[in-house]
Structure formats: structure tokens, C-alpha cells
MDTraj code that builds the backbone (N, CA, C; nanometers):
import mdtraj as md
import numpy as np

residues = "MET LEU ILE ARG ILE LEU ASN ASN PHE SER LYS THR ASN LEU LEU LEU GLY PRO TRP MET PRO ILE TYR GLY ILE GLY ILE VAL LEU VAL GLU LEU ILE ASN GLN PHE LEU ASN GLN LEU LYS ILE GLN GLY LYS LYS LYS MET ILE LEU CYS PHE PHE LEU SER PHE PHE SER LEU THR ILE LEU GLU TRP VAL GLY GLY LEU LEU VAL GLU LYS LEU PHE PHE LYS SER PHE TRP ASN TYR GLU ASN ILE PRO PHE HIS ILE GLY LYS TYR ILE ASN VAL LEU VAL SER LEU LEU TRP GLY PHE LEU SER ILE PHE ILE GLU TYR VAL LEU ILE PRO ILE LEU SER PRO MET ILE LYS LYS ILE PRO LYS GLY ILE THR TRP LEU PHE LEU ILE LEU ILE MET MET ASP HIS ILE TYR LEU ILE ILE THR MET LEU LEU GLN".split()
xyz = np.array([
    [0.6585, -3.5964, 0.0501],
    [0.7424, -3.5850, 0.1843],
    [0.7099, -3.4247, 0.2820],
    [0.6555, -3.3958, 0.2168],
    [0.5744, -3.2961, 0.3659],
    [0.5099, -3.3820, 0.4724],
    [0.4478, -3.4383, 0.4342],
    [0.3329, -3.4802, 0.5394],
    [0.4740, -3.5465, 0.6271],
    [0.5021, -3.7125, 0.5529],
    [0.6171, -3.7627, 0.6380],
    [0.6769, -3.6479, 0.7440],
    [0.7503, -3.5482, 0.7036],
    [0.8186, -3.4535, 0.8076],
    [0.7035, -3.4340, 0.9451],
    [0.5841, -3.4191, 0.8957],
    [0.4629, -3.3755, 1.0048],
    [0.4728, -3.4705, 1.0989],
    [0.4191, -3.5934, 0.9828],
    [0.4399, -3.7456, 1.0952],
    [0.5492, -3.8008, 1.2104],
    [0.6475, -3.7390, 1.1537],
    [0.7740, -3.7502, 1.2274],
    [0.7503, -3.6808, 1.3621],
    [0.7230, -3.5531, 1.3537],
    [0.7247, -3.4763, 1.4514],
    [0.6023, -3.4496, 1.5563],
    [0.4837, -3.5416, 1.4459],
    [0.3878, -3.5402, 1.5858],
    [0.3859, -3.6690, 1.6821],
    [0.5126, -3.7276, 1.5992],
    [0.5048, -3.8157, 1.7158],
    [0.5746, -3.8087, 1.8652],
    [0.6764, -3.7602, 1.8576],
    [0.7268, -3.6426, 1.9191],
    [0.6968, -3.5432, 2.0559],
    [0.6269, -3.4659, 1.9625],
    [0.6093, -3.3646, 2.0288],
    [0.4029, -3.3755, 2.0894],
    [0.3798, -3.2903, 2.1712],
    [0.2161, -3.2685, 2.2230],
    [0.1231, -3.2307, 2.1463],
    [0.1177, -3.1269, 1.9980],
    [0.0766, -3.1285, 1.9788],
    [0.0725, -3.1749, 1.8382],
    [-0.0354, -3.1970, 1.6756],
    [-0.0183, -3.2488, 1.5448],
    [0.1368, -3.1184, 1.5350],
    [0.2032, -3.2253, 1.4377],
    [0.3044, -3.1303, 1.3614],
    [0.4208, -3.0603, 1.4364],
    [0.5049, -2.9755, 1.3924],
    [0.5833, -2.9906, 1.4483],
    [0.5461, -2.8145, 1.5961],
    [0.5193, -2.8220, 1.6690],
    [0.4181, -2.7312, 1.7099],
    [0.4713, -2.8007, 1.8095],
    [0.5474, -2.6808, 1.9764],
    [0.5436, -2.7267, 2.1388],
    [0.4968, -2.5935, 2.1213],
    [0.3944, -2.6035, 2.2971],
    [0.3421, -2.5409, 2.3535],
    [0.4406, -2.4514, 2.4278],
    [0.5436, -2.4996, 2.4534],
    [0.6404, -2.4593, 2.5677],
    [0.7627, -2.3366, 2.4437],
    [0.7725, -2.3814, 2.3365],
    [0.7673, -2.2567, 2.1924],
    [0.7033, -2.1048, 2.2580],
    [0.5801, -2.1100, 2.2519],
    [0.5123, -2.0384, 2.2193],
    [0.5045, -1.9855, 2.3935],
    [0.4997, -1.9965, 2.4691],
    [0.4706, -1.9613, 2.6116],
    [0.6517, -1.8777, 2.6439],
    [0.7760, -1.9733, 2.5462],
    [0.8884, -1.8823, 2.6003],
    [0.8856, -1.7527, 2.5120],
    [0.8462, -1.6890, 2.4098],
    [0.8278, -1.6174, 2.3456],
    [0.7511, -1.5111, 2.4327],
    [0.5985, -1.5355, 2.4781],
    [0.5418, -1.4370, 2.6039],
    [0.7114, -1.4023, 2.6877],
    [0.7263, -1.5024, 2.7250],
    [0.8340, -1.4690, 2.9055],
    [0.9650, -1.3477, 2.8318],
    [0.9770, -1.4742, 2.6791],
    [1.0698, -1.3079, 2.6104],
    [0.9995, -1.1274, 2.6233],
    [0.8610, -1.1520, 2.5918],
    [0.8359, -1.0106, 2.5568],
    [0.8106, -0.9404, 2.6582],
    [0.7655, -1.0746, 2.8101],
    [0.7290, -0.9798, 2.9277],
    [0.8667, -0.9343, 3.0020],
    [1.0130, -1.0144, 2.9848],
    [1.1315, -0.9428, 2.9752],
    [1.1709, -0.8273, 2.9046],
    [1.1535, -0.7831, 2.7951],
    [1.1924, -0.7051, 2.7572],
    [1.1063, -0.5803, 2.8123],
    [0.9181, -0.6584, 2.8224],
    [0.8699, -0.5143, 2.8870],
    [0.9236, -0.4627, 3.0069],
    [0.9568, -0.5796, 3.1161],
    [1.0141, -0.5633, 3.2322],
    [1.1259, -0.4624, 3.1922],
    [1.2501, -0.4575, 3.1545],
    [1.3630, -0.4027, 3.1190],
    [1.2971, -0.2564, 3.0627],
    [1.2044, -0.2813, 3.0003],
    [1.1632, -0.0933, 2.8771],
    [1.1215, -0.0143, 2.9835],
    [1.0280, -0.1055, 3.1212],
    [1.0083, -0.0248, 3.2499],
    [1.1077, -0.0041, 3.3441],
    [1.2204, -0.0630, 3.3785],
    [1.3195, -0.0168, 3.3684],
    [1.4278, 0.0917, 3.3467],
    [1.3594, 0.1062, 3.1671],
    [1.3933, 0.2124, 3.0981],
    [1.5854, 0.2037, 3.1326],
    [1.5865, 0.0162, 3.0234],
    [1.7345, 0.0191, 3.0499],
    [1.7007, -0.0447, 2.8803],
    [1.8475, 0.0544, 2.8246],
    [1.7912, 0.0732, 2.6749],
    [1.9779, 0.0097, 2.5875],
    [1.9345, 0.0337, 2.5095],
    [2.1421, 0.0456, 2.4545],
    [2.1455, -0.1425, 2.4599],
    [2.2940, -0.1683, 2.4702],
    [2.3687, -0.2570, 2.4920],
    [2.3420, -0.3361, 2.6199],
    [2.3339, -0.2298, 2.7008],
    [2.2814, -0.3078, 2.8181],
    [2.1925, -0.3471, 2.8400],
    [2.0715, -0.2915, 2.7377],
    [1.8899, -0.3596, 2.7259],
    [1.9219, -0.5226, 2.6883],
    [2.0312, -0.5375, 2.6040],
    [2.0727, -0.6260, 2.4730],
    [2.1239, -0.7889, 2.5995],
    [2.1842, -0.7324, 2.6535],
    [2.2949, -0.7799, 2.7535],
    [2.2344, -0.8729, 2.8369],
    [2.1731, -0.7604, 2.8894],
    [1.9892, -0.8251, 2.9901],
    [1.8999, -0.8901, 2.9579],
    [1.8649, -0.8968, 2.8192],
    [1.8266, -1.0003, 2.7854],
    [1.7922, -1.1084, 2.6942],
    [1.9256, -1.0984, 2.6887],
    [1.9807, -1.2159, 2.6843],
    [2.0501, -1.3037, 2.7794],
    [2.0859, -1.2456, 2.8755],
    [2.0735, -1.3298, 3.0265],
    [1.9787, -1.3736, 3.1075],
    [1.8927, -1.3027, 3.0945],
    [1.7737, -1.2742, 3.1260],
    [1.6947, -1.4211, 3.0946],
    [1.6832, -1.4553, 2.9472],
    [1.5834, -1.5167, 2.8556],
    [1.7071, -1.6676, 2.8665],
    [1.8171, -1.6405, 2.8467],
    [1.8754, -1.7345, 2.9242],
    [1.8700, -1.8406, 3.0189],
    [1.8283, -1.7624, 3.1439],
    [1.8400, -1.8178, 3.2639],
    [1.6599, -1.9051, 3.2872],
    [1.5600, -1.7255, 3.2135],
    [1.4318, -1.7999, 3.2236],
    [1.3851, -1.9259, 3.1663],
    [1.4884, -1.9047, 3.0159],
    [1.3808, -2.0063, 2.9481],
    [1.4771, -2.1324, 2.9654],
    [1.5427, -2.1108, 3.0435],
    [1.6435, -2.2970, 3.0400],
    [1.5418, -2.3120, 3.1530],
    [1.4871, -2.2747, 3.2594],
    [1.4253, -2.3243, 3.4084],
    [1.2774, -2.3346, 3.3284],
    [1.1985, -2.2285, 3.1699],
    [1.1074, -2.2790, 3.1420],
    [1.1157, -2.4689, 3.1107],
    [1.2250, -2.4918, 2.9893],
    [1.2314, -2.6118, 2.9620],
    [1.2622, -2.7155, 3.0406],
    [1.3396, -2.6958, 3.1081],
    [1.3674, -2.7741, 3.2585],
    [1.1755, -2.8396, 3.3297],
    [1.1399, -2.7201, 3.3845],
    [1.0159, -2.7358, 3.4451],
    [0.8966, -2.8022, 3.3572],
    [0.8830, -2.7917, 3.1939],
    [0.8460, -2.8213, 3.0855],
    [0.8358, -2.9630, 3.0587],
    [0.9807, -2.9718, 3.0823],
    [1.0196, -3.1246, 3.0509],
    [0.9762, -3.2002, 3.1838],
    [0.9998, -3.1918, 3.2909],
    [0.9554, -3.2029, 3.4194],
    [0.7832, -3.2519, 3.4392],
    [0.7355, -3.1864, 3.4050],
    [0.5818, -3.1338, 3.3903],
    [0.4812, -3.2768, 3.3132],
    [0.5336, -3.2470, 3.1955],
    [0.5095, -3.3567, 3.0456],
    [0.5663, -3.4504, 3.0759],
    [0.6582, -3.5545, 3.1899],
    [0.7391, -3.6148, 3.1846],
    [0.6282, -3.6847, 3.3316],
    [0.5922, -3.6399, 3.3452],
    [0.5428, -3.6862, 3.5078],
    [0.3366, -3.6683, 3.4570],
    [0.2999, -3.5866, 3.3906],
    [0.1422, -3.5968, 3.3535],
    [0.1656, -3.6782, 3.2618],
    [0.2198, -3.7004, 3.1581],
    [0.2010, -3.7927, 3.0643],
    [0.2687, -3.8831, 3.0630],
    [0.3582, -3.9253, 3.1068],
    [0.4972, -4.0240, 3.1437],
    [0.5443, -4.0902, 2.9885],
    [0.5605, -3.9074, 2.9157],
    [0.6623, -3.9251, 2.7801],
    [0.7564, -3.7859, 2.8074],
    [0.8624, -3.8078, 2.7784],
    [0.9727, -3.7165, 2.7332],
    [0.9496, -3.7097, 2.6347],
    [0.9512, -3.5323, 2.5982],
    [0.9568, -3.5147, 2.4117],
    [1.0991, -3.4525, 2.3706],
    [1.2305, -3.4674, 2.4978],
    [1.3343, -3.4626, 2.4529],
    [1.3949, -3.4807, 2.5290],
    [1.5582, -3.4961, 2.5240],
    [1.6616, -3.5750, 2.6423],
    [1.7307, -3.5054, 2.6022],
    [1.8983, -3.4152, 2.6182],
    [2.0222, -3.3898, 2.5835],
    [2.1250, -3.4511, 2.6347],
    [2.0297, -3.5798, 2.7370],
    [2.1509, -3.6889, 2.8039],
    [2.2915, -3.7242, 2.7149],
    [2.2658, -3.7063, 2.5606],
    [2.3358, -3.8032, 2.4553],
    [2.3869, -3.6446, 2.4323],
    [2.4327, -3.4855, 2.4410],
    [2.4146, -3.4289, 2.3802],
    [2.5938, -3.3774, 2.4833],
    [2.6571, -3.3343, 2.4141],
    [2.7507, -3.2562, 2.5526],
    [2.7194, -3.1378, 2.6133],
    [2.7291, -3.0888, 2.7215],
    [2.6855, -3.0023, 2.8095],
    [2.6085, -2.9746, 2.8518],
    [2.5410, -3.1294, 2.8772],
    [2.4018, -3.1160, 2.9488],
    [2.4024, -3.1526, 3.1466],
    [2.2859, -3.0919, 3.1256],
    [2.2707, -3.0921, 3.3127],
    [2.1752, -3.1907, 3.3516],
    [2.1414, -3.2585, 3.2957],
    [2.0167, -3.4419, 3.3556],
    [1.9941, -3.4261, 3.2192],
    [1.8549, -3.4807, 3.1706],
    [1.7598, -3.4541, 3.1206],
    [1.7334, -3.3679, 3.0296],
    [1.6684, -3.2369, 3.0885],
    [1.6454, -3.1061, 3.0130],
    [1.6623, -3.0227, 2.9923],
    [1.8008, -3.0308, 3.0197],
    [1.8840, -2.8539, 3.0767],
    [1.9965, -2.9203, 2.9081],
    [2.0278, -2.8547, 2.8658],
    [2.2196, -2.8243, 2.7946],
    [2.2505, -2.7026, 2.7351],
    [2.3535, -2.6619, 2.8118],
    [2.4247, -2.5333, 2.7888],
    [2.4273, -2.4728, 2.6763],
    [2.4310, -2.5687, 2.5227],
    [2.4346, -2.4716, 2.4513],
    [2.2704, -2.4574, 2.3665],
    [2.2296, -2.5625, 2.4146],
    [2.0799, -2.5352, 2.3777],
    [1.9971, -2.3735, 2.4400],
    [2.0549, -2.3740, 2.6125],
    [2.0443, -2.2473, 2.6621],
    [2.1132, -2.1301, 2.5455],
    [2.2325, -2.1007, 2.5018],
    [2.2702, -2.0366, 2.5002],
    [2.2008, -2.0426, 2.3722],
    [2.1481, -2.0629, 2.2535],
    [2.0801, -2.1056, 2.1779],
    [1.9812, -2.0039, 2.2010],
    [1.8705, -2.0000, 2.2927],
    [1.7223, -1.9121, 2.3350],
    [1.8254, -1.7859, 2.3703],
    [1.9071, -1.7918, 2.4363],
    [2.0249, -1.6417, 2.4756],
    [1.9874, -1.5842, 2.3263],
    [2.0072, -1.6530, 2.2102],
    [2.0676, -1.5821, 2.1025],
    [1.9348, -1.5513, 2.0587],
    [1.8542, -1.6929, 2.0320],
    [1.6744, -1.6731, 2.0004],
    [1.6288, -1.5160, 2.0506],
    [1.6501, -1.5459, 2.1238],
    [1.5521, -1.4208, 2.2122],
    [1.5510, -1.2817, 2.1713],
    [1.7492, -1.2893, 2.1887],
    [1.8152, -1.1173, 2.1099],
    [1.7463, -1.0847, 1.9577],
    [1.7598, -1.1884, 1.8287],
    [1.6669, -1.1993, 1.7505],
    [1.5459, -1.1834, 1.7363],
    [1.4424, -1.2465, 1.8345],
    [1.3278, -1.2088, 1.8042],
    [1.2669, -1.0773, 1.8316],
    [1.3496, -1.0147, 1.9463],
    [1.3777, -0.9018, 1.9975],
    [1.3787, -0.8015, 1.9098],
    [1.4859, -0.8190, 1.8362],
    [1.5247, -0.6837, 1.7918],
    [1.5411, -0.6795, 1.6198],
    [1.4731, -0.7745, 1.5603],
    [1.4882, -0.8662, 1.4276],
    [1.2875, -0.8669, 1.4155],
    [1.2877, -0.9908, 1.4893],
    [1.0977, -1.0314, 1.4330],
    [1.0050, -0.9780, 1.4824],
    [1.0284, -0.8981, 1.6265],
    [0.8843, -0.8073, 1.6467],
    [0.9149, -0.6496, 1.5994],
    [1.0539, -0.6346, 1.5788],
    [1.0379, -0.4922, 1.4618],
    [0.9190, -0.5199, 1.3699],
    [0.9221, -0.5922, 1.2964],
    [0.9094, -0.6934, 1.1378],
    [0.7880, -0.7142, 1.1419],
    [0.7655, -0.8048, 1.2517],
    [0.6396, -0.8664, 1.2503],
    [0.4970, -0.7516, 1.3168],
    [0.5533, -0.6949, 1.3746],
    [0.4579, -0.6187, 1.5002],
    [0.3533, -0.5182, 1.3993],
    [0.3794, -0.4621, 1.3127],
    [0.2981, -0.4036, 1.2018],
    [0.1807, -0.5033, 1.1464],
    [0.2363, -0.5816, 1.0986],
    [0.1480, -0.6747, 1.0345],
    [0.0515, -0.7319, 1.1557],
    [0.0891, -0.7054, 1.2841],
    [-0.0081, -0.8479, 1.3312],
    [-0.1074, -0.7415, 1.3922],
    [-0.1199, -0.6113, 1.4474],
    [-0.1510, -0.4670, 1.4234],
    [-0.2724, -0.4782, 1.3978],
    [-0.2839, -0.5884, 1.2179],
    [-0.3768, -0.5752, 1.1405],
    [-0.4706, -0.6722, 1.0664],
    [-0.4324, -0.7472, 1.1935],
    [-0.5304, -0.8706, 1.2389],
    [-0.5975, -0.8000, 1.3284],
    [-0.7577, -0.8536, 1.2436],
    [-0.8340, -0.7999, 1.3170],
    [-0.8912, -0.8831, 1.4936],
    [-0.9653, -0.8570, 1.5531],
    [-0.9784, -0.9184, 1.6762],
    [-1.0061, -1.0829, 1.7021],
    [-1.1694, -1.0708, 1.5719],
    [-1.1894, -1.1223, 1.6014],
    [-1.1427, -1.2716, 1.5314],
    [-1.0527, -1.2743, 1.4195],
    [-0.9671, -1.3690, 1.3568],
    [-0.8816, -1.4141, 1.4968],
    [-0.8203, -1.3266, 1.5914],
    [-0.7510, -1.3551, 1.6595],
    [-0.7939, -1.4603, 1.7863],
    [-0.9163, -1.4187, 1.8443],
    [-0.9614, -1.5259, 1.9561],
    [-1.0236, -1.6447, 1.8418],
    [-1.1155, -1.6236, 1.6908],
    [-1.1111, -1.7369, 1.7087],
    [-0.9575, -1.8233, 1.6300],
    [-0.9007, -1.8246, 1.6305],
    [-0.7461, -1.9106, 1.6382],
    [-0.7137, -1.9201, 1.7817],
    [-0.7421, -1.8541, 1.8910],
    [-0.7289, -1.8581, 2.0201],
    [-0.7799, -1.9390, 2.0545],
    [-0.9857, -1.9820, 2.0216],
    [-1.0340, -2.0704, 2.0463],
    [-1.0283, -2.2186, 1.9480],
    [-0.9834, -2.2258, 1.8620],
    [-0.9505, -2.3397, 1.7921],
    [-0.7776, -2.4440, 1.8457],
    [-0.7285, -2.3009, 1.9205],
    [-0.5991, -2.3967, 1.9912],
    [-0.6253, -2.4440, 2.1365],
    [-0.6922, -2.3738, 2.1836],
    [-0.7329, -2.4027, 2.2805],
    [-0.8271, -2.5726, 2.2881],
    [-0.9122, -2.5671, 2.2137],
    [-0.9314, -2.6694, 2.1858],
    [-0.8750, -2.7726, 2.1633],
    [-0.7874, -2.7687, 1.9873],
    [-0.6961, -2.8805, 1.9980],
    [-0.6214, -2.9200, 2.1310],
    [-0.5847, -2.8618, 2.1797],
    [-0.4961, -2.8610, 2.3186],
    [-0.5760, -2.9611, 2.4460],
    [-0.7063, -2.9403, 2.4183],
    [-0.8017, -2.9805, 2.5550],
    [-0.8190, -3.1018, 2.4718],
    [-0.8718, -3.1520, 2.3515],
    [-0.8130, -3.2569, 2.3430],
    [-0.6853, -3.3237, 2.3269],
    [-0.6001, -3.2697, 2.3039],
    [-0.4746, -3.3618, 2.2547],
    [-0.4831, -3.3858, 2.4355],
    [-0.4605, -3.3356, 2.5274],
    [-0.4304, -3.3402, 2.6681],
    [-0.5455, -3.4872, 2.7318],
    [-0.6202, -3.4585, 2.6900],
    [-0.7484, -3.5994, 2.7053],
    [-0.7301, -3.6952, 2.6712],
    [-0.7005, -3.6443, 2.5055],
    [-0.6533, -3.7964, 2.4315],
    [-0.5324, -3.8662, 2.4779],
    [-0.4200, -3.7632, 2.5047],
    [-0.2960, -3.8487, 2.5738],
    [-0.3484, -3.8814, 2.6901],
    [-0.4219, -3.8835, 2.8018],
    [-0.4652, -3.8897, 2.9372],
    [-0.5672, -4.0228, 2.9183],
    [-0.6500, -4.0487, 2.8313],
    [-0.7022, -4.2137, 2.8439],
    [-0.6484, -4.2792, 2.7676],
    [-0.5108, -4.2439, 2.7281],
    [-0.4394, -4.3185, 2.6651],
    [-0.3095, -4.4603, 2.7936],
])
top = md.Topology()
chain = top.add_chain()
for i, resn in enumerate(residues, 1):
    res = top.add_residue(resn, chain, resSeq=i)
    for name in ("N", "CA", "C"):
        top.add_atom(name, md.element.get_by_symbol(name[0]), res)
traj = md.Trajectory(xyz[None], top)
């Protein structure tokens, strides 16, 4: 069953399995937004509201740009919101953008505080090893897609 699920995902995404680079880029973007808000010394509910709206807009732009780039570079479309209400073109949907805003709050205020102590315990060598493996996987898959 798991292999069947992974096979279905691998047909729709850039990477093998249920992974999409845009999700990782999005999480990094959310972290950058929160570091920016921390530098401005914005705290409490005001920070949470600003985090929501900045993430809502920036992740929506990221999704739109990412969809266009994948379509232009690889002649594929990995997602299409045209059949869902509140879509704005092919790659933007207001409901999905709201989800990005709420997920950003969840990531920043729930996941990061839980995972941060564990992440700090991972040795740098293992981090670099996984980074190199991921980059090799990206390069291989991009070359494979370009040669098709």
C-alpha cells in the first residue's frame, strides 16, 4: 500500500515520493519572515497576525512563481487550482493561501519550539551529508527531466 502511495506521488512531483522543494523553500521563507519580525521587536498577537498575513502573501507569490517556473522549465504542471472555488489562475487559490497562513502560524508557534532542541543535537556532518544527498537527487532529477 505504501509503495502504491509513493508511486502515485512520484508521478506528480519533481522529486520521488511525496516531497516538493517548494514546501522546504516555504518553511525557510516563514522562518525569514519571523526573524524579520523579531528584528523589528514585534511581539505577541501583533507578531502572530503579521506572520499570518506576510506568510499568506509571500507563500502565495512563491507558489505562483514556482508553478510558472516548473511549467516553463519542464513543460509540466504539478498542481492546478482551476477546478477549485476561489482560484486565481492555475497556481493560486485563496483557500490554499489561507491554509499557508495558518500552517505558518502552526510551524512557528508549535513545531519550531518542539523540534528546535532536537535539531540542534544533530551533528553537522550528518546535516551536510543529507544536504549533499538532497542536492545530488535534485540535480539527477532535473537532468533526467530535461533529457526527456
